[in-house]
Wavefront OBJ file of the C-alpha trace (Angstrom):
o trace
v -8.459 8.910 -25.434
v -6.644 5.005 -24.818
v -8.086 1.907 -25.460
v -9.101 0.538 -22.117
v -6.529 -1.790 -20.419
v -6.804 -4.775 -18.041
v -3.680 -6.421 -16.513
v -4.016 -9.617 -14.730
v -1.590 -10.955 -12.171
v -1.862 -14.641 -10.963
v 1.147 -16.454 -9.821
v 3.716 -16.625 -6.475
v 5.846 -13.589 -6.367
v 9.280 -13.609 -4.838
v 9.819 -10.704 -2.305
v 13.467 -9.065 -2.288
v 15.872 -9.057 0.605
v 13.679 -6.235 2.281
v 10.371 -7.953 2.186
v 8.983 -5.875 -0.608
v 7.807 -7.350 -4.031
v 6.736 -4.882 -7.224
v 3.483 -6.055 -8.340
v 3.425 -3.709 -11.419
v 6.127 -1.662 -12.859
v 5.619 1.985 -13.808
v 2.526 1.901 -15.504
v 1.983 5.063 -18.030
v -1.623 6.219 -17.051
v -1.782 9.606 -18.367
v -4.365 8.974 -21.004
v -6.974 7.477 -18.820
v -9.661 8.848 -16.469
v -9.817 5.804 -13.771
v -8.056 2.992 -12.411
v -9.899 -0.164 -10.965
v -8.001 -2.617 -8.735
v -8.613 -5.698 -6.933
v -6.205 -8.167 -5.133
v -6.345 -10.984 -3.033
v -3.541 -13.320 -1.274
v -4.527 -16.964 -2.512
v -5.772 -19.744 -1.969
v -7.004 -18.912 1.369
v -6.833 -15.259 2.436
v -8.312 -16.011 5.814
v -5.634 -18.177 6.746
v -3.170 -15.484 6.425
v -2.049 -14.423 9.613
v 0.464 -11.421 8.484
v -1.697 -8.542 8.967
v 1.850 -6.288 8.516
v 1.994 -7.157 4.859
v 0.878 -4.387 2.848
v -0.834 -3.223 -0.373
v 0.602 0.321 -1.226
v -0.745 2.204 -4.365
v 1.318 5.198 -5.619
v 0.093 7.690 -8.359
v 2.025 10.414 -9.638
v 5.701 11.090 -11.554
v 7.614 7.563 -10.616
v 10.059 7.171 -13.189
v 13.325 9.025 -13.328
v 13.100 11.722 -10.639
v 10.100 11.024 -8.646
v 7.328 13.099 -6.936
v 4.409 10.868 -6.303
v 2.108 10.040 -3.239
v 0.729 7.004 -1.870
v -2.912 7.242 -2.583
v -3.938 3.924 -0.930
v -2.691 1.404 1.709
v -4.261 -1.762 3.240
v -3.507 -5.393 4.543
v -3.024 -7.860 1.816
v -5.424 -10.145 3.746
v -8.187 -7.913 3.701
v -11.678 -9.046 2.081
v -11.703 -8.447 -1.533
v -12.893 -5.198 -2.795
v -12.796 -3.836 -5.792
v -10.776 -0.330 -5.505
v -11.346 2.636 -7.711
v -9.077 5.431 -8.304
v -9.502 9.116 -10.278
v -6.379 9.553 -12.405
v -4.770 12.475 -11.185
v -1.039 11.648 -12.153
v 1.011 10.084 -15.276
v 1.980 6.910 -13.631
v 0.744 4.348 -11.287
v 2.855 1.595 -9.118
v 1.521 -1.242 -6.965
v 3.655 -3.115 -4.654
v 3.654 -5.375 -1.331
v 5.624 -4.429 1.378
v 5.987 -5.749 5.119
v 6.415 -9.433 3.794
v 8.979 -11.920 4.863
v 12.278 -11.378 3.069
v 12.934 -13.853 0.268
v 9.872 -15.452 0.353
v 6.768 -16.376 -2.400
v 3.714 -14.569 -1.763
v 0.410 -15.881 -3.629
v -1.371 -13.216 -5.736
v -4.188 -12.765 -7.941
v -4.984 -9.412 -9.127
v -5.960 -7.657 -11.790
v -5.702 -3.677 -12.886
v -8.137 -2.011 -15.312
v -7.477 1.404 -16.972
v -10.387 3.180 -18.444
l 1 2 3 4 5 6 7 8 9 10 11 12 13 14 15 16 17 18 19 20 21 22 23 24 25 26 27 28 29 30 31 32 33 34 35 36 37 38 39 40 41 42 43 44 45 46 47 48 49 50 51 52 53 54 55 56 57 58 59 60 61 62 63 64 65 66 67 68 69 70 71 72 73 74 75 76 77 78 79 80 81 82 83 84 85 86 87 88 89 90 91 92 93 94 95 96 97 98 99 100 101 102 103 104 105 106 107 108 109 110 111 112 113 114
């Protein structure tokens, strides 16, 4: 069993030309049993009128040829909730979609692998 791992994200991330940004690279999770995750759009998530901005969590085979599934998707401006996922694939990826192109999005998030 792998050592527990905590990843933190706390900065303004720039979206690409299509309004997406990758919060994580493909994370190798095959040696873990659970993934916990929380994300907020700060400083004030209630002031964010962009409900179309979505957080997408994918799990499966993501590097090289891919065979993965979206296991969760929710608005970025949702109330902060700790999400928990059973590991059912070798890799995990979290990204944002539906934001304006080439725009800074303030993110605070953490991913806990255990």
